[in-house]
C-alpha positions in Angstrom: -61.7 -51.0 -26.7 -63.6 -50.7 -23.5 -62.2 -49.5 -20.1 -62.1 -53.0 -18.7 -59.8 -54.2 -21.4 -57.7 -51.0 -21.2 -57.3 -51.6 -17.4 -56.1 -55.2 -18.0 -53.3 -53.8 -20.3 -52.4 -51.0 -17.9 -51.9 -53.5 -15.1 -49.2 -55.2 -17.2 -47.2 -52.0 -17.6 -44.5 -51.0 -15.1 -45.0 -47.3 -15.7 -48.6 -47.6 -14.6 -47.4 -48.1 -11.0 -45.9 -44.6 -10.7 -47.4 -42.8 -13.7 -50.8 -44.2 -14.2 -52.3 -41.2 -16.0 -49.4 -40.9 -18.4 -49.4 -44.6 -19.2 -53.2 -44.6 -19.8 -52.7 -41.9 -22.4 -49.8 -43.7 -24.1 -51.7 -47.0 -24.1 -54.9 -45.4 -25.6 -52.7 -44.1 -28.5 -51.3 -47.6 -29.1 -54.8 -49.0 -29.1 -55.7 -46.6 -31.9 -52.8 -47.8 -34.0 -53.6 -51.5 -33.3 -57.2 -51.0 -34.3 -56.2 -49.4 -37.6 -53.8 -52.3 -38.2 -56.7 -54.7 -37.6 -54.9 -57.0 -35.2 -56.6 -60.4 -35.1 -56.9 -63.1 -32.4 -54.3 -65.8 -32.8 -51.9 -63.7 -34.9 -48.1 -64.2 -34.7 -46.4 -60.8 -34.7 -42.7 -59.7 -34.8 -42.4 -56.2 -33.3 -39.1 -54.6 -34.3 -38.1 -51.8 -31.9 -40.4 -52.8 -29.1 -38.7 -50.5 -26.5 -40.5 -50.5 -23.2 -43.4 -52.4 -24.5 -46.1 -49.7 -24.9 -47.3 -51.3 -28.2 -46.3 -54.8 -27.2 -48.8 -55.0 -24.4 -51.6 -53.8 -26.6 -50.7 -56.3 -29.3 -50.5 -59.1 -26.8 -54.0 -58.4 -25.5 -55.5 -58.2 -29.0 -53.9 -61.4 -30.3 -55.1 -63.3 -27.2 -53.8 -66.5 -25.6 -53.5 -68.2 -28.9 -51.4 -65.5 -30.4 -47.7 -64.6 -30.0 -45.8 -61.4 -29.9 -42.0 -61.5 -30.3 -40.6 -58.1 -29.4 -36.9 -57.3 -30.3 -34.9 -54.1 -29.6 -31.3 -53.1 -30.0 -31.3 -51.2 -26.7 -29.6 -52.6 -23.7 -31.7 -53.5 -20.6 -30.4 -50.4 -18.8 -31.6 -48.0 -21.5 -34.5 -45.7 -20.7 -35.7 -43.6 -17.8 -37.3 -43.4 -15.2 -37.9 -47.1 -15.9 -35.5 -49.0 -18.0 -36.5 -51.2 -21.0 -35.2 -54.2 -19.1 -37.4 -53.6 -16.1 -40.4 -52.8 -18.3 -39.9 -56.0 -20.3 -39.6 -58.1 -17.1 -42.7 -56.6 -15.6 -44.7 -57.2 -18.8 -43.4 -60.8 -19.2 -44.5 -61.6 -15.6 -48.0 -60.1 -16.1 -51.2 -61.9 -17.2 -50.2 -61.2 -20.9 -46.7 -62.6 -20.4 -47.4 -66.1 -21.7 -48.0 -64.8 -25.2 -44.9 -62.5 -25.2 -41.2 -63.0 -25.9 -38.9 -60.0 -25.6 -35.2 -60.0 -26.6 -33.1 -56.9 -26.0 -29.6 -56.0 -27.5 -30.7 -57.5 -30.8 -29.4 -56.0 -34.0 -31.9 -57.0 -36.7 -29.2 -56.7 -39.4 -26.8 -59.1 -37.7 -26.3 -62.4 -39.7 -27.2 -64.3 -36.5 -30.7 -62.8 -36.4 -32.9 -64.8 -38.7 -36.4 -66.3 -38.8 -38.2 -68.7 -41.0 -39.9 -67.3 -44.1 -43.5 -66.2 -43.4 -43.2 -67.3 -39.8 -45.1 -64.1 -38.7 -48.5 -62.8 -39.8 -47.3 -59.2 -39.2 -44.1 -57.2 -38.9 -44.7 -54.1 -36.8 -42.5 -51.0 -36.3 -44.2 -48.5 -34.0 -42.6 -45.2 -33.2 -39.1 -46.6 -33.6 -37.8 -45.5 -37.0 -36.4 -42.1 -35.8 -34.0 -44.1 -33.5 -32.3 -45.6 -36.6 -28.9 -44.4 -37.7 -29.8 -43.7 -41.4 -32.2 -44.3 -44.2 -29.9 -47.0 -45.4 -30.3 -48.9 -42.1 -34.1 -48.4 -42.3 -34.2 -49.8 -45.9 -32.0 -52.8 -44.9 -34.2 -53.7 -42.0 -37.3 -53.6 -44.1 -35.7 -55.7 -46.9 -34.5 -58.3 -44.4 -37.9 -58.5 -42.6 -39.8 -58.7 -45.9 -39.5 -62.5 -46.0 -40.4 -63.0 -42.4 -44.0 -61.7 -42.5 -47.1 -61.4 -44.6 -48.0 -57.8 -43.6 -46.1 -54.7 -42.5 -47.7 -52.3 -40.0 -45.9 -49.1 -39.3 -46.3 -45.9 -37.3 -44.2 -42.8 -36.7 -44.7 -39.1 -35.9 -46.1 -37.1 -38.8 -43.8 -34.2 -39.7 -46.7 -32.6 -41.7 -48.3 -30.1 -39.4 -52.1 -30.4 -39.0 -52.3 -27.7 -36.2 -50.2 -24.6 -35.6 -49.7 -25.7 -32.0 -47.7 -28.8 -33.2 -45.0 -26.5 -34.5 -42.9 -26.5 -31.3 -42.8 -30.3 -31.2 -41.7 -30.3 -34.9 -39.0 -27.7 -34.2 -37.7 -29.7 -31.3 -37.2 -32.8 -33.3 -35.7 -30.9 -36.2 -33.1 -29.4 -33.8 -32.3 -32.8 -32.4 -32.0 -34.4 -35.8 -29.4 -31.7 -36.8 -27.3 -32.5 -33.7 -27.2 -36.1 -34.8 -25.5 -35.4 -38.2 -22.0 -35.4 -36.6 -22.5 -38.2 -34.0 -21.0 -41.7 -34.5 -23.0 -43.1 -31.6 -26.1 -41.8 -29.8 -28.8 -42.6 -27.3 -31.0 -39.7 -28.5 -34.7 -40.1 -29.2 -34.3 -38.5 -32.7 -31.3 -39.8 -34.6 -32.7 -39.8 -38.1 -35.9 -37.8 -39.0 -38.1 -39.4 -41.7 -41.1 -37.6 -43.2 -44.1 -39.6 -44.4 -42.9 -39.2 -48.0 -39.5 -40.6 -47.0 -41.1 -43.5 -45.2 -43.3 -44.4 -48.1 -40.5 -44.3 -50.6 -38.2 -46.4 -48.4 -41.0 -49.0 -47.7 -41.8 -49.3 -51.4 -38.1 -49.5 -52.3 -37.8 -52.5 -49.8 -40.4 -54.5 -51.7 -43.5 -53.9 -49.7 -46.7 -52.5 -51.4 -48.6 -50.0 -49.3 -52.3 -50.8 -49.1 -53.7 -48.3 -46.6 -52.5 -45.3 -44.6 -54.0 -43.1 -41.9 -53.2 -40.0 -39.8 -53.9 -40.7 -36.1 -54.4 -37.8 -33.7 -53.7 -38.2 -30.0 -53.6 -34.7 -28.6 -53.2 -35.7 -24.9 -49.8 -37.4 -25.5 -46.9 -35.8 -23.6 -44.2 -36.5 -26.2 -44.2 -33.0 -27.6 -43.5 -31.4 -24.3 -40.9 -34.1 -23.5 -38.9 -33.4 -26.6 -39.1 -29.6 -26.1 -37.9 -29.9 -22.5 -35.1 -32.2 -23.6 -33.9 -29.7 -26.2 -34.0 -26.8 -23.8 -32.2 -28.7 -21.1 -29.3 -30.0 -23.3 -28.8 -27.4 -26.0 -25.7 -25.8 -24.5 -23.6 -29.0 -24.6 -25.1 -30.0 -27.9 -24.2 -26.7 -29.5 -20.6 -26.9 -28.4 -20.3 -30.3 -30.0 -21.8 -29.0 -33.3 -19.6 -25.9 -33.2 -16.5 -28.1 -33.3 -17.7 -29.3 -36.8 -19.6 -26.3 -38.2 -19.9 -23.0 -36.5 -22.4 -21.9 -39.1 -24.7 -24.9 -38.4 -24.3 -24.2 -34.6 -25.5 -20.6 -35.2 -28.4 -21.8 -37.3 -29.5 -24.3 -34.5 -29.1 -21.5 -31.9 -31.6 -19.4 -34.0 -34.0 -22.3 -34.1 -33.7 -22.7 -30.3 -34.5 -19.0 -29.9 -37.6 -19.6 -32.1 -38.6 -22.6 -30.0 -38.4 -20.5 -26.8 -40.4 -17.7 -28.5 -43.2 -20.1 -29.6 -43.6 -21.8 -26.2 -43.3 -18.6 -24.1 -47.0 -17.8 -23.9 -48.3 -21.1 -25.3 -50.0 -23.4 -22.9 -51.5 -25.5 -25.7 -48.6 -27.3 -27.1 -49.8 -30.2 -29.2 -47.9 -33.3 -30.0 -47.3 -34.2 -33.7 -49.9 -36.5 -35.2 -48.9 -40.0 -36.1 -48.5 -41.4 -39.7 -49.6 -45.0 -39.8 -49.7 -47.4 -42.7 -50.2 -51.0 -43.8 -48.2 -52.8 -46.5 -48.1 -56.3 -47.9 
């Protein structure tokens, strides 16, 4: 994708107003994913877990005026910071790409009221959203339900397999967060259930999809690793107290992991985000 096309997409993103450099990096990453998925003009796509629309905007540009993107997310319009998902969705729908986009928030895919006609979409897309799910059972149920709605599944999530040693602090930060979540009934965390690529492939195949291609996508400029590390270091005191109420031994283990995280980032100015594991299934 050339810079002119990229600029058109960026003009449709609310975060581009105050954080243009960050949004450009995020959007370039989504372009890599969409190019691997081979998004075609005129495609009809259901995006589950659309969030603030980082992937939605790229998909909308690539399907063109004759295509259609229906983004759904369980989050409330007020979720997210510094710009909420609701504000991001409104900005995107009012942009030049808005006519081929529909976004519905507070949608539970597994609710009996949520249904689409069989094969009404060319693609079902889940992009960097599986770690927000409550459990592997929920993930499996969503994929099974969505199986009849689309012809192809396109998926992406952070890759827990390390490809560079400087990715270790990001991995450690998400492992720490995923351990906090074991005792929570409700959560607004970024990492609620951690899935490895092996987990993901097993769940996708168990849901009836057949994996046809997979790829590791590297986007070293992404800020997500630093964000997750900063989040852990900012919140760990409160989180450890909550864990301690259920298991003092686990709290001590997580405290040791936090000490490891502090050690590894102390003199490391080259923190790398995890790579992304992407696949296509039919």
